[in-house]
N, C-alpha and C positions, 0 to 999 in steps of 0.2 A: 763616754768611754767606759769600757767594762774591764774588770780584772779580778782574778781569783786571789791576788797577792796585794794586800793593802799598801805595803810600803812601795811596791812598784807603782801603785795607782797614784800615790802622792808625788813621787818623782816624775811620773808621766804628766801630771797636771802642770808642774813647773816647766817641764820641757815644752809644753804646748803654747807657752806665751808668745812664741814667734808667730803663731797663727791667729793671734787676737784680732789683728787688722781685718783678716778675712771674715772671722766670725762676726765682728761688729758690723761689717758691711752687710752681711746676711741678715743680721737682726734688724738693722735699719729698714731693710726691705720687708720685714715681717715674715721672713722665710723660716720655716722650722728646720732645726738641725739638731744633731746629736753627735757625740764623740763615742767611738767604740774601740775596744781592745779585743784583738783576736787571740784567744788562748789556744795554743797548738794542742790539738787533741781531737775530740769528736767533731764532726761537721755541725756547724751552727753554734759552736761555743764562743759566742761573742758576748761581751759584758758591756752594758751601758755605763759609761763614765759620766756623761752629762747630757741633758736635754734642755733646750730653751723653752720658755713659756709658749711660744708659737707652736712648738711640737705638741705640747700638752693640749692646747686648744684644738689643734688640727686632728689629733688622733684620739683625744679623750683619755690618754694614758698619763698617769701621775705616779711619782715615787718609783720610777723604774731604775734610777741610778743604782749601780751595784748588782743588778739582776741580769741573768742571762737572757738572751733574746728568746730562747725556747721557753723560758718561764713566762715572759711577757706575752709572747704569741705562740701558744702551744700548737704543735703540728706544722710549724713553718716549713720544715724540711719537705713535707708532703705537699702542702698547699701552694708554696711558692719556692720551688727548688732553684729557680733562676736567681732569686735574691741571695740565697746562700752561696751559689757559685760566684756571683759578682763580688760579694763581700770577701770571699776567700781569696779570689785572684788579686784584688786591690791590696788586701792586707799583706799579701805575700810579695808585694813590690810591684804589682802591675800598675798600669796607668789608670787614670780616673775613668769611670764608666757610669753610664746612666741607664736606668731600666724603669719599667712601670711595675707597680705592685699594688695589689688590693688587700694585702695581708693585714693591714692595720685598720680595716673597716671602711676606708675610703680609697678612691683611686688616686695614687700618688706617683709623681715623677721623682725618682730617687737618684741623686748623683753622689757617688762615693769617691772621695779624694784620699790618696795615701798621705799620711803625715810623717810617720816613721814606721820602722818595722813593727808589725802587729798592731798598728794603730791607724784608724781611719776616721774621717769626718763624713757623716752622711747628711746631705741636705735634701729636705723633703719639700715638694711643691705640689699643692692640690691642683689636679688637672681635670677633675670631674666635670666642671662647667665647660671648660674649653673642649674637653673630649666629647661631651654631649653635643655641643654646638657643631663640632667637626663631624660627628656621626650623623647629626641631622642634615648637615650640608651634603654629606655623602649619600644619605638616604634620598634626599631630594633629587640629587643628580641621577641616582640609580632609577628613581621613579620616573624622572623625565625621560631617561634613556629607554626604560621599559615602555612608557607611553608611546614614544616615537616608534619603537620597534613594533608595538601592537598596532599602531596606526598603519605602518607600512605593510604588516602582515595582513591586516584586514582591508587594505586599500582605503583607509579612512584618513580624514583630515579635520581639524578643529577650526572653528571660526567664532569671532566675537564681534557683535554689532552694537556700537554705542548709538542708540536710537536718537536721542536729542541732537547730537552733533553729526550723525550720519557716518561716523568713522567706522570703518570695517577693518578688522585685522584677521589674518588667517595663518595657519601653521604652514611650514614648508611642505608637509605631506599633502595639504589641501592644494597648494599650488601645483605640486606634481600630479595630483589627481586630475587637475584641470589641464594637464599637459603643458604647464608653464615652467619657466626657469625660476626657482625660488629666489635666487639672488637678484633677478631683474624684475620679477613681477611685482606690481604695486597693487595692494589690496584696496579696491574701491568697489562701491556698489555698481558702478557702470562696468567695471571689469568683470564682475560676476554676471551681470546681464548679458555681456557679450559672449560668454561661453555657453549660456543656456540656449538650447535649440529654439529657433524662432517660433516653432509651432507650440512649444511648451512654455514660452517666456511669460505670457499673460497669466496662465494658470499658476505658475510657480509664484509669481508676485501676489496673486489673489489669496493663495493658501497661507502665505506668510502674514498678510494683513489680517486674515480671518483668525489666525491663531492668536495674534496680539489682541485683536478686538474682543474675542470670546474668552480670553484668559485660559486657553487650552494649549497643551503641548503641540509643537509643530511636528507633523509627519507628512512627507511627500516623496514622490519619486518622479523623476523627469530625466530627459536626455540632455547631455552636453555635447558640444562639438569641439574636438581637439584641434590644435593648430593645423594638423595635416588633413583635416576633413573627416576623420573617423568619428563615429558616434559612440558615446559611452552612456550607459544608464547609471544613475546614482540614487541612493536612498538618503534622505535628509531628515535629521532629527534635531529639534531645538526646544529651548525653554526660555520664557520671557521673565525678566525681573522688573518689578514695579516699585514705585516709591509709596510712601504712606498715603498719598492721595489717589493711588491707583494709576498713576501716569507711567507708561512703559519707559524703562530706562535702558535696559540691555537685553539683547537676545543672544544666547550662547548655544552653539550647536555643533553637530558633527555631520560630515558627509561621508558616505561609504560607497565604494565601487560596487554596484549591483549588476554589473554586466553578466557575470557567470550565473547569478541567480535568474536573471531574465532569460538567459539561454536555456537553463534547465527548465524554467517554466514553459518556454516556447516548445521545448522538446516534448514535455509532458502533454502540452496542449495538442501538439501534432499527433502524438501516439494515441491520444484519446479519440481523435477524429480521422485517423488514417490507418490503413492496413500496413502492418510492420514489414511485410514481405515486398509488396508491390509499390508501396507508398501511395496507393490510390486512396481516395476517400472511402471510409467504411460505410456499413449499412445505415448507421445512425445519421451520418451526414447526408447520405443519399436520400433518406426519407425526408429530412428537413428541406433539402433542395427540391425534391419532388413537390412537396406541399407549396413551396414558394412559387415554383414554376406553374403549378395549377392555378394559384391565386392570380398570378400575372396574366395567364391565359384567359381567365374569366374577364379581366378588365380590357384586354386587348382583342377579345373575340378570336383567339387563336386555339391551336391544339397542342397537346404534349404527347409525344410518343415514348412509351416505356418499353425497353427491350430487355428481356431476361435471357442470358446466355449460359449455356452449360456445355463444357467441352466433351466431345465424344471420345470414348476409349482412353480418357486420361488415367483412370485407375490402373489400366493394364501397364502403362508406362511407369507409374509410381511403384507398382508391385514388382516389375521386372528389373527396372534400372535404379530404383531407390528414390527416396524423398528428396535428396539433394538435386538430382536431375529434374525431378518433378517441380521443385521450387524454382529452379532456373527457367524452366519452360513457362511457368506462370508469370514470371517477371517479363519474359519476352512477349507473351500474349498481351499483358497489360500495356507494354510499349506500343504494340501494333494497334491496339484499340484506340489509344490516345492519338496516334498519328492519323486515324481515320475521322476524327471528330473536330467540330468547331470549338472555339473558345467558350461559347455559350452553352455547350453540351457538357454533360457529366458522365464519367465512367467510374464505377466503384466496384470493389470486390466484396461480394456478399459472404464469402467463405468457401473453402475447398476450391473447386474449379468452376464456381458460379460467379458471374459478373452481371452488373446492372448498368444500363445506359439510359440516360434521360436526354431526349432530343427536344429542344425548345423552339418556340417561334415557328411552329409548323402551320403553314397556310394550305398546303396541298398534301394530302395523304400519300399520293404517288411518290413524293420525295422520300418518304420513309422507306418505300420499297427499294429505291436506289441505294439508300444508306445501309439498309440491312444486307443487300447483296454485296456491297463493298466490304462490309465487315466479315461476312462469311468467306468471301474470296481471300481476304487478307490473312485470315487465320488458317486457311487451308494450304498456304504456301509451306514448303518444308522448313523445318527448324534444325539448325546445326547447334547442338548443345554438347559441349565437352567431348567432341569427337563422334557423337551420335547424330545421325540424320533422322529426325522424328517427323511423323505424319500425324497431325491432329486436326480434327475438324470441330465444328461447333453446331449446336442446335439452338435456334433463336425463336423465342416467343414474343409477340408484339401485341401490346394493348394500347388503345388510343383514348386520351382524355379530351373531351368529356363523353365521347361516344360509348365507350365500354364500361365506364364506372365514374362515379361522382366523388369518390374519396380515394386517398392514396393506398390504403390497405387493400381495398377491393381491386384497384388497378394492378397492384402487385400480384394478387392471386390470379387475375385474368392472364397476365403476361406469363406467369409460371405455368398455368394450364396450357397455354398455347405452346410453350417451350416443350412440354412433354409430348404434345402431339407431333411436333417437328421431329423429336427424337424417335418417336414411334414409327415414323416414316423412313427411318434409316439414318437420320442425322444429316449434317452438312447442308442444312437448309433453314429457312425461316418460315414462320406461320403466323398469320394474324388471328387474333382471338375471335371466336364466334360463340353465340349462345349454345349452339349444338355441342360445343366442347364441354360446357357445364353439365349438360345432360350426360355426357360420357363419363365425366368425373363422378357425378352422383351414382351412376351405374356401377363404376369401379368400386366406390365406397361400399355400396350394398353387396357387391359380389364378394368382397373380402370376407365378410362374416359368413356368407352362404357357402363359400368354398371350404372354409374350415369345417362347417357342419357336414358338407358333402363327403369330405375325406374321412371324417369320423363315422358318418352314418352309412358308408358303403354305397354312395350314389353314383360313383364313377363306373363306367363299363368300357369295353373295347369292342370296336367293329374291325373287320379285317377285309382288305381289298386285295384280290389276286394280282400277281405279277406274272405276265405271260411271256414265254419264250416265243419270239416272233417267227423264228424259223420252223419250229415244230408245232406251235399252237398249244403246247402243254403248259400247265401251271408250274412255274418254277419256285415260287415263294409267295408269301403274303406280307402286307404291311399292317402293323397294328396301329389303329387310329383311335385316339381317346375321345370319349363322349361323356357328357354329364346328364344324367336323368334327374333333373330338378323337379321336386314336388310342386313347385309353383310356376316354373318357366318351361317345363317340358324338356324335350331333348335339346341340349345346348351343344353347339359345335365348338371346337377348341379355339377358333379365331376370336370368339367372344370372351373367353375367360383365361387363356394361357398367359397373356401379357400381365393380367392382374395377378395371377398366381406367381409369376416371376417377380413382380414388384413387392409382394408381401411375403416372399420366402417359402411359399408352399410348393413351388415347382419341383424341388428336390424330393420331398416325400411322395408327391404325386408321381414323379418320374420313377422312383423306386418301385412303387406299386405297379406301374405299367410294365416294367421289366419282369417282375415276379409273375404277373398274370399272363403276359405274352409267352414266356418260356413254359409255364405250366400248360397252357392251351396247346402249344406245339406238341408237347409230349402226349397229351390226351388224344390228339388226332392220330398220332403214331399208334397208340394203344388201341384205337378204334379200327386199325387196319389200313389207314391211309398212307400213301407214300411220304417219305421224309420231305419236308418243305422248309426252306429258309424262312426265318422270322425276322422281319425288319422292324426296328424300333427307333423312333426319333429321339434325339438327345438335345437338351438345352445347353447353352453356353454356361449357364449358372451351375449346371451339374459338373462341368469341368472345373469351374472356379472354386467350388467348395472342396475339391480334392478327395471326395469319397466315391467317385464314380467306379473306380476299379473294384473296390470292395463290394459295391452294390451289384455290379455285374457278376462277380464271382459267387456272391450269395444266391443270386437268381439261378445261375447255372447249377450250383450244388444242390439247392433245394428242389429244383425241378428234374434234374438229371438230363437236361438237354445237352447234346454235344455242342461244344463251342463253335464248330464249323457251320452249324445251322443257324447261328445268331449273326444278324447283320445290323450294325449300328449306323444310323444316318445322322450326319451333322451338317450344319450349314457352312458356307464359305467364311462367314464372319467369325466363326469359332476359330478357324485356322489363323485368323489375323489377331483377334483380341486375346485369345488364350493360347497363343502359339507354344510357349514353353511347356505349359502343363499338358497341352494336347499332344505334343510330341512324345512326352514321357508316357502318358496314359495309353495313347494309341499304340505305342511301341510294345508295351507290356501285353496288352490284350491281343494285339495282332500275332504276337509270338505264340499265343495259345490256340490260334486258328480262327479267332473271331474276325469277321470281315467288316470293312468300313466303306460307306458310300457318302458322296457329297450330294446333299439335297438341293434342289432348285439351282442347279449349276447354270452359270451364265448371268445371274442377277446380282452377284456380290462382287467380292474383291479378289477373285481367283487369278492365279498366274501359273505358268508352267513351273516356276520355281517351287511353289507350294505343292503342286502335284508330285514333283520329284522328291520333295522333302518328307512327305507323309506317306505311310504305307496304305494308299487308297486302292480299293478294288473296283469301284463302280462310280460312274457319273450319272446322276439323275437329271436329265435335261428339263429345265423349268417349263411348265405347261404354258407360260406366256408366249413361248416361241412355238410350241406344238399346236396350240389351238388354231392359229391362223396361217400355218405354214403352207397350206394348199392354195390360199388366196394371196399370200404376201411373200413375194420373192425374197425380201430381206430376211424374214423369219426363216424361210427355208434354207437360205445360205448360211445363216448362223447355225442351224441344226446340223447341216452337212459338215460344217467346219468342226463342230464339237465331236461328231462321230469319227471323222478322220483323225483328229488329234488323239482321241481316246484309243483308237486302234493302233496308232503309232506308239503310244505309251503302254500298249497291252492292257488297257482298262476296258471293262464292260460298260455299256451304255444302256440306260432305261429311259424311255420317253414317258413323261407324266402327262395326264390330261388327254389321252387318246379318246376321241369322241365318235369317230367315223371309221368305216371300213377303208375309205380312201386314204385316210391318214395312216392307218396301220400298214396298208400296202406300200405307201410311200416310204415309211420308215424301214420296212423290211427290205425294200429295194436298195436302200442306201446303207444297209448292213447295221442297222440299230439292233442290239441284241434282245432287248425286252421292251414290253409296253405295259402301261397301267392306265386305266380310265374307265369311264362308264360304258364305252363300247364293249369292253370285255365283261365287266361286272362292277356294280356299285359296292361301296363298303357294306359288309353284312355282319350281323351278329354271328357268334361262333357256330350255333346250331345250323343257321341258314347257310353259312359257308361250307359246313360239312356236307350238307345235301348237294350244294353246287359242285363240290369236289367229287362226290360219288357219281353224280350225273355226268361229269366231264370224263370220268373213267380214269 
């Protein structure tokens, strides 16, 4: 007890005799206590009146009687304000209170009893040991809860196997992982074996025994079967404990749900071997399957057919309708290809619009012809994609193992070569590889370099063939025809090198050169006193595709000074199909200037009355394939007559190509064909020779 007034302290000690029984009882229990006096004034003004020996032992404080609390424990108001509040409330008549305090250097449970006004007894009980035990218990409980939570989050469960006794215990989480009711499931080795997939059971046991035998950690993965029949993958980790003699005593481990990981691995594996768009095997898988098919064919004395497919005019769809429509079209193409094949065959996407098909177990090569025809027909059927009706065909090249090649890489090259030959014939067809194709490929490779040199070295020249008005017999115009005067090959005709120029991108600069030279020559003839003649120039689809044709034509007219009305541009029917949108815009602009347009080789392509109405066409050039035999072939004659009548109805002029005889010319004139062109009138001539021809013709 504390007091600032000694006399009050003595009288207070006498008055406290009534509490002796309580104090003695506390002392018997070894509980520290003290008596305090609250002096009304500043907070914390408590004076120690008495402390027992247990208090001194517990706190290490001696000689504190008569001292203020704040002297004995400086800063108590700050470090333990709750102690001050409780002492104050009890000293002022409040009920007994208990609080914890560490202000005296140890963790204490302090119970304060009111004795009389301004006097209290404080009983101190050391709780550090109890507190630590309680905290440890709480920490263990929290750790257990966290472990259980982590196990549930990770899909994991713990197990413990007593090896000598065979006793197995597992956590609730492991029972749940096995699809079992934790409350009802009994952990036994047989129970574990029953959930392991039968195909994995032996391997799972062998791995456990090997880990124990070799003193290595256990790691394994296997499937388990849940009560409902579903299959789940798990990862298993474990470690073995041995006694001093090296005898295994316990194996403790954990099982983790690996289903999601296995799904992710399977997806990665699938994406590594399949095309992400069509879900077909990719080129790497196709090559491996081709090699395996070839190896099997050697043992079984069979053949393997390799088909290389490339879609015709797919780029035009991609460019006009967008890649989304193009992708959907590729998916539908893949579906149709799969529907045409056997389970033993393989179809893969090589990239872009190219596909590869492997036909196995081929005994009769004729069977490949039927399969190829079926594929071509299936892909030629119209496609309905997002409200668009699309027409796409395919070119197919076929190579046979072992006839055409003895290894996979060469067989691929042969099929690719055959595919380009099929495409060169107009597409929508298939072609078997032949050695002559390799010769053509070698020629094309050589021509690429030579054509670049020809363009740079001025080796190209133009010949001109007259176009005759059949009614009057007069020359109405000329067609500019490209020739190549090669220093090694001599005079080379366009059918030999134009396709190569298109493939290597040279057709555009060559086409620009032809436009410039033809327009300039027409003006030179005018300056020489010859009558004005129309100049016809052939155009390539690639010139439309590049988007610079209009500028090239305008530059040729401006540079030469030729009147636009004297320039006639010839395009094939395929241009109207494959480059329709660009053709409409370009032809429209140039036609507005007075330039005229003709469709070359009419009747051999994809023409229709709708296209003739859609484009500002002035002339139809009837293909010479119909003209050449029309006198002897009634069918050809009927086609020619029909074209002429249709053109007259549409107010279009007609020109017959390939007129070789007087009889053909008379027949055409009789049926009102407007113009003729061919060797009967004149062969293609150099500019000087044609000038002499024109002067002679008057």
